N, CA, C and O of each residue as an XYZ file, in Angstrom:
168
protein
N     -31.501     11.181    -11.757
C     -31.972      9.873    -11.889
C     -33.196      9.810    -11.290
O     -33.239      9.095    -10.289
N     -34.401     10.462    -11.684
C     -35.735     10.213    -11.105
C     -35.659     10.813     -9.618
O     -36.304     10.323     -8.691
N     -34.899     11.804     -9.494
C     -34.979     12.313     -8.223
C     -34.226     11.543     -7.017
O     -34.339     11.898     -5.844
N     -33.475     10.492     -7.427
C     -32.725      9.724     -6.386
C     -31.352     10.466     -6.301
O     -30.715     10.787     -7.305
N     -30.964     10.702     -5.066
C     -29.698     11.275     -4.829
C     -28.508     10.129     -4.633
O     -28.743      9.026     -4.140
N     -27.359     10.501     -5.034
C     -26.321      9.581     -4.845
C     -25.178     10.214     -4.198
O     -25.059     11.434     -4.314
N     -24.181      9.437     -3.424
C     -23.030     10.072     -2.909
C     -21.856      9.273     -3.310
O     -22.035      8.071     -3.507
N     -20.739      9.752     -3.450
C     -19.558      8.981     -3.659
C     -18.459      9.321     -2.903
O     -18.356     10.418     -2.353
N     -17.516      8.330     -2.831
C     -16.225      8.612     -2.124
C     -15.145      7.562     -2.595
O     -15.442      6.473     -3.087
N     -13.867      8.009     -2.389
C     -12.710      7.187     -2.803
C     -11.977      6.813     -1.652
O     -11.437      7.660     -0.940
N     -11.924      5.605     -1.425
C     -11.224      4.907     -0.325
C      -9.816      4.556     -0.851
O      -9.641      4.174     -2.008
N      -8.802      4.704      0.064
C      -7.424      4.368     -0.212
C      -6.995      3.149      0.489
O      -6.412      3.372      1.550
N      -7.141      1.894      0.153
C      -6.902      0.836      0.754
C      -5.506      0.235      0.491
O      -4.833      0.589     -0.478
N      -5.058     -0.765      1.463
C      -3.692     -1.406      1.298
C      -4.071     -2.387      0.100
O      -5.197     -2.510     -0.380
N      -2.982     -3.025     -0.269
C      -3.105     -3.906     -1.468
C      -3.808     -5.245     -1.095
O      -4.107     -6.042     -1.984
N      -4.060     -5.482      0.156
C      -5.032     -6.670      0.485
C      -6.470     -6.231      0.524
O      -7.359     -7.062      0.705
N      -6.748     -4.861      0.348
C      -8.036     -4.383      0.471
C      -8.773     -4.463      1.603
O     -10.001     -4.416      1.522
N      -8.081     -4.606      2.920
C      -8.677     -4.976      4.119
C      -8.650     -3.686      4.963
O      -9.639     -3.405      5.639
N      -7.571     -2.894      4.956
C      -7.353     -1.859      5.743
C      -6.967     -0.586      5.005
O      -6.536     -0.686      3.857
N      -7.086      0.539      5.553
C      -6.750      1.786      4.889
C      -5.216      1.862      4.628
O      -4.441      1.515      5.519
N      -4.799      2.272      3.520
C      -3.415      2.344      3.202
C      -2.673      3.293      4.158
O      -3.220      4.328      4.538
N      -1.411      2.946      4.557
C      -0.609      3.709      5.344
C       0.102      4.851      4.435
O       0.683      5.825      4.915
N      -0.017      4.613      3.208
C       0.775      5.490      2.338
C      -0.188      5.675      1.009
O       0.082      5.123     -0.057
N      -1.165      6.390      1.172
C      -2.095      6.549     -0.036
C      -1.465      7.179     -1.417
O      -1.881      6.956     -2.553
N      -0.521      7.900     -1.099
C       0.099      8.485     -2.263
C       1.033      7.456     -3.061
O       1.454      7.768     -4.175
N       1.308      6.385     -2.552
C       2.019      5.296     -3.072
C       1.376      4.275     -3.945
O       0.747      3.344     -3.442
N       1.514      4.415     -5.275
C       0.525      3.468     -6.003
C       1.105      1.888     -5.927
O       0.444      0.969     -6.411
N       2.281      1.681     -5.336
C       2.610      0.331     -5.132
C       2.055     -0.229     -3.962
O       2.024     -1.456     -3.872
N       1.594      0.501     -3.019
C       1.101      0.226     -1.664
C      -0.429      0.401     -1.489
O      -0.978      0.013     -0.458
N      -1.120      0.993     -2.509
C      -2.493      1.418     -2.377
C      -3.390      0.994     -3.492
O      -2.981      1.066     -4.651
N      -4.589      0.554     -3.214
C      -5.622      0.177     -4.071
C      -6.631      1.399     -3.734
O      -7.030      1.723     -2.615
N      -6.969      2.044     -5.077
C      -8.087      3.028     -4.820
C      -9.491      2.521     -5.096
O      -9.600      1.927     -6.169
N     -10.515      2.621     -4.409
C     -11.757      2.067     -4.641
C     -12.945      3.204     -4.700
O     -13.217      3.909     -3.728
N     -13.535      3.278     -5.813
C     -14.585      4.220     -5.978
C     -16.043      3.584     -5.348
O     -16.542      2.594     -5.884
N     -16.580      4.134     -4.352
C     -17.916      3.746     -3.805
C     -18.886      4.748     -4.258
O     -18.737      5.950     -4.041
N     -20.007      4.178     -4.970
C     -21.108      5.092     -5.378
C     -22.260      4.309     -4.762
O     -22.424      3.106     -4.963
N     -23.115      5.130     -3.935
C     -24.196      4.552     -3.199
C     -25.404      5.676     -3.174
O     -25.250      6.897     -3.211
N     -26.515      5.026     -3.109
C     -27.752      5.890     -3.013
C     -27.662      6.671     -1.447
O     -27.354      6.177     -0.362
N     -28.009      7.908     -1.753
C     -27.875      8.701     -0.337
C     -28.873      8.213      0.632
O     -28.604      8.497      1.799
N     -29.918      7.572      0.442
C     -30.721      7.117      1.509
C     -30.179      5.796      2.027
O     -30.749      5.334      3.016
N     -29.145      5.110      1.496
C     -28.597      3.809      2.168
C     -27.191      4.155      2.784
O     -26.574      3.270      3.375
N     -26.738      5.261      2.675
C     -25.554      5.622      3.166
C     -25.557      5.786      4.749
O     -24.528      6.117      5.337
């Protein structure tokens, strides 16, 4: 995209989406969030 670099990561948050999940493998306790951001802003 016109030479702009992007990075991405997946966060595994608890269902309130405030803290990291204590059981990332459990879909009933975890919300997965995909973050895509420009590399120069990371």
